[in-house]
C-alpha positions as CSV (number, residue, x, y, z in Angstrom):
1,X,128.7,-68.8,58.9
2,X,127.9,-72.4,60.1
3,X,131.4,-72.7,61.5
4,X,131.1,-69.4,63.5
5,X,127.7,-70.5,64.9
6,X,129.1,-73.9,65.9
7,X,132.2,-72.5,67.7
8,X,130.0,-69.9,69.5
9,X,127.6,-72.6,70.5
10,X,130.3,-74.8,71.9
11,X,131.8,-71.9,73.9
12,X,128.4,-71.0,75.3
13,X,127.7,-74.6,76.3
14,X,131.0,-74.9,78.1
15,X,130.1,-71.7,80.0
16,X,126.8,-73.3,81.0
17,X,128.6,-76.5,82.1
18,X,131.0,-74.4,84.3
19,X,128.0,-72.6,85.8
20,X,126.3,-75.9,86.5
21,X,129.4,-77.2,88.0
22,X,129.7,-74.2,90.4
23,X,126.2,-74.9,91.6
24,X,126.9,-78.6,92.2
25,X,130.2,-77.8,94.0
26,X,128.4,-75.3,96.1
27,X,125.7,-77.8,96.9
28,X,128.3,-80.3,98.1
29,X,129.9,-77.7,100.4
30,X,126.5,-76.6,101.7
31,X,125.3,-80.1,102.3
32,X,128.3,-80.8,104.6
33,X,127.8,-77.4,106.4
34,X,124.2,-78.3,106.9
35,X,125.2,-81.7,108.3
36,X,127.3,-80.0,110.9
37,X,124.8,-77.2,111.8
38,X,121.8,-79.6,111.9
39,X,119.8,-77.0,110.0
40,X,116.7,-78.9,108.7
41,X,115.4,-75.9,106.8
42,X,118.6,-75.5,104.8
43,X,118.8,-79.2,104.2
44,X,115.3,-79.2,102.7
45,X,116.2,-76.2,100.6
46,X,119.2,-78.1,99.2
47,X,117.0,-81.1,98.3
48,X,114.5,-78.8,96.5
49,X,117.3,-76.9,94.6
50,X,118.5,-80.0,92.9
51,X,115.6,-79.6,90.4
52,X,117.3,-76.5,89.1
53,X,120.5,-78.3,88.4
54,X,118.5,-81.1,86.7
55,X,116.9,-78.5,84.5
56,X,120.2,-77.0,83.6
57,X,121.4,-80.5,82.4
58,X,118.3,-81.0,80.3
59,X,118.8,-77.6,78.7
60,X,122.5,-78.3,77.9
61,X,121.4,-81.7,76.4
62,X,118.8,-80.1,74.1
63,X,121.3,-77.4,72.9
64,X,124.0,-80.0,72.2
65,X,121.5,-82.1,70.2
66,X,120.3,-79.0,68.3
67,X,123.9,-78.1,67.3
68,X,124.6,-81.7,66.2
69,X,121.4,-81.7,64.1
70,X,121.8,-78.3,62.6
71,X,125.5,-77.5,62.4
72,X,126.9,-80.8,61.1
73,X,129.9,-80.9,63.4
74,X,132.8,-83.3,62.6
75,X,135.9,-84.6,64.3
76,X,137.0,-82.4,67.2
77,X,133.8,-80.4,67.4
78,X,131.7,-83.6,67.6
79,X,134.0,-84.9,70.3
80,X,133.5,-81.6,72.2
81,X,129.7,-81.8,72.0
82,X,129.5,-85.4,73.1
83,X,131.9,-84.7,75.9
84,X,129.8,-81.7,77.1
85,X,126.8,-84.1,77.2
86,X,128.7,-86.6,79.3
87,X,130.2,-83.9,81.6
88,X,126.8,-82.3,82.2
89,X,125.5,-85.8,83.2
90,X,128.4,-86.4,85.6
91,X,127.9,-83.0,87.2
92,X,124.1,-83.7,87.7
93,X,125.1,-86.9,89.5
94,X,127.5,-85.0,91.7
95,X,124.6,-82.7,92.6
96,X,122.5,-85.8,93.4
97,X,125.2,-86.8,96.0
98,X,124.8,-83.4,97.6
99,X,121.0,-83.9,97.7
100,X,121.6,-87.4,99.2
101,X,123.7,-85.9,102.0
102,X,121.0,-83.3,102.7
103,X,118.4,-86.1,102.9
104,X,120.6,-88.1,105.2
105,X,121.0,-85.0,107.4
106,X,117.2,-84.7,107.5
107,X,116.9,-88.4,108.5
108,X,119.3,-87.9,111.3
109,X,117.1,-85.1,112.7
110,X,118.0,-81.9,114.4
111,X,119.8,-83.4,117.4
112,X,123.6,-82.7,117.5
113,X,125.8,-85.4,116.1
114,X,127.3,-87.8,118.5
115,X,130.8,-87.1,117.3
116,X,132.3,-84.0,115.7
117,X,132.9,-84.0,111.9
118,X,136.6,-83.9,111.1
119,X,137.5,-85.8,108.0
120,X,134.2,-85.6,106.1
121,X,134.5,-81.8,105.5
122,X,138.2,-82.2,104.5
123,X,137.2,-84.8,101.9
124,X,134.3,-82.7,100.6
125,X,136.6,-79.7,100.2
126,X,139.1,-81.7,98.2
127,X,136.3,-82.9,95.9
128,X,135.0,-79.4,95.4
129,X,138.6,-78.2,94.6
130,X,139.0,-81.0,92.1
131,X,135.7,-80.0,90.4
132,X,136.7,-76.4,90.2
133,X,140.1,-77.3,88.7
134,X,138.4,-79.7,86.3
135,X,136.4,-76.8,84.9
136,X,139.6,-74.8,84.5
137,X,140.9,-77.7,82.4
138,X,137.7,-77.8,80.4
139,X,137.9,-74.1,79.6
140,X,141.6,-74.4,78.8
141,X,141.2,-77.6,76.8
142,X,144.2,-79.0,78.6
143,X,144.5,-82.8,78.9
144,X,147.5,-82.3,81.2
145,X,145.5,-80.3,83.7
146,X,142.7,-82.9,83.5
147,X,145.2,-85.7,84.3
148,X,146.6,-83.8,87.2
149,X,143.1,-83.3,88.7
150,X,142.2,-86.9,88.2
151,X,145.3,-88.0,90.0
152,X,144.1,-86.2,93.1
153,X,141.2,-88.6,93.5
154,X,143.7,-91.0,95.2
155,X,143.8,-88.6,98.2
156,X,140.0,-88.6,98.4
157,X,140.0,-92.4,98.5
158,X,142.5,-92.4,101.3
159,X,140.4,-89.9,103.3
160,X,137.4,-92.2,102.7
161,X,139.3,-95.1,104.3
162,X,140.2,-92.8,107.2
163,X,136.5,-91.9,107.6
164,X,135.6,-95.6,107.7
165,X,138.1,-96.2,110.5
166,X,136.7,-93.2,112.5
167,X,133.2,-94.5,112.1
168,X,134.2,-98.0,113.3
169,X,135.8,-96.4,116.3
170,X,132.6,-94.4,117.1
171,X,130.5,-97.6,117.0
172,X,133.0,-99.6,119.2
173,X,132.9,-96.8,121.8
174,X,129.1,-96.7,121.8
175,X,126.9,-99.2,120.0
176,X,123.9,-96.9,120.4
177,X,125.4,-94.7,117.7
178,X,125.3,-97.4,115.0
179,X,122.3,-95.8,113.2
180,X,124.1,-92.4,112.9
181,X,127.3,-94.2,112.0
182,X,125.6,-96.0,109.0
183,X,124.3,-92.7,107.8
184,X,127.7,-91.0,108.1
185,X,129.1,-94.0,106.1
186,X,126.7,-93.2,103.3
187,X,127.7,-89.6,103.3
188,X,131.4,-90.6,103.0
189,X,130.4,-92.9,100.2
190,X,128.6,-90.0,98.4
191,X,131.7,-87.8,98.6
192,X,134.0,-90.5,97.4
193,X,131.7,-91.2,94.5
194,X,131.7,-87.5,93.6
195,X,135.5,-87.8,93.3
196,X,135.0,-90.7,90.9
197,X,132.6,-88.6,88.8
198,X,135.2,-85.9,88.5
199,X,137.7,-88.4,87.2
200,X,135.2,-89.3,84.5
201,X,134.9,-85.6,83.7
202,X,138.7,-85.4,83.3
203,X,138.7,-88.4,81.0
204,X,136.2,-86.6,78.7
205,X,138.3,-83.4,78.8
206,X,141.4,-85.3,77.7
207,X,139.4,-87.2,75.1
208,X,138.1,-83.9,73.6
209,X,141.7,-82.6,73.2
210,X,143.4,-85.8,72.1
211,X,140.8,-88.1,70.5
212,X,141.9,-90.9,72.9
213,X,139.5,-92.1,75.6
214,X,141.7,-93.5,78.4
215,X,141.1,-94.6,82.0
216,X,142.6,-91.9,84.4
217,X,141.6,-93.8,87.6
């Protein structure tokens, strides 16, 4: 009976992690949409909604600790629970980046951006796609899928470099736009860091399956 309860508990926790991930990915997408639309109301709503994702992480943590305390997991099950804890924390931080983008959007104000967004939305979509596929790897328990997702972070890094060049060009064309440029640079940094967090998630997925914790960056 203990074994059945433990396996069921781990499956339920993975489902909650996937749900949490969906909210975090949606927040990243919406934060970039809000940046483009200059919708202050939507930006503030994103900032406020982050508390719900934080609450989900705390709930997952409590349930993991309860299973560890009451079901006496060993070996693979213990790895799975500790990995779920780590993955939930990484997802919460990804959501924090979305909140950060929304706050920067609020700081810029409702005036239109000086230059159209081109590469930032592309980078954000790549990160969201990585997160979705990382969750597929989690559900499948596939280290190979996790490694493939982690390898895609290199493309996000290249896009971040491209964004930096674009921002420098904006500033060189008009020094009055330096304040906006600095804020766009922070947004690009948040998206790039979200990609790094997903690599960490993939490392934990591979660790759960193999028992080996390796750097996938």
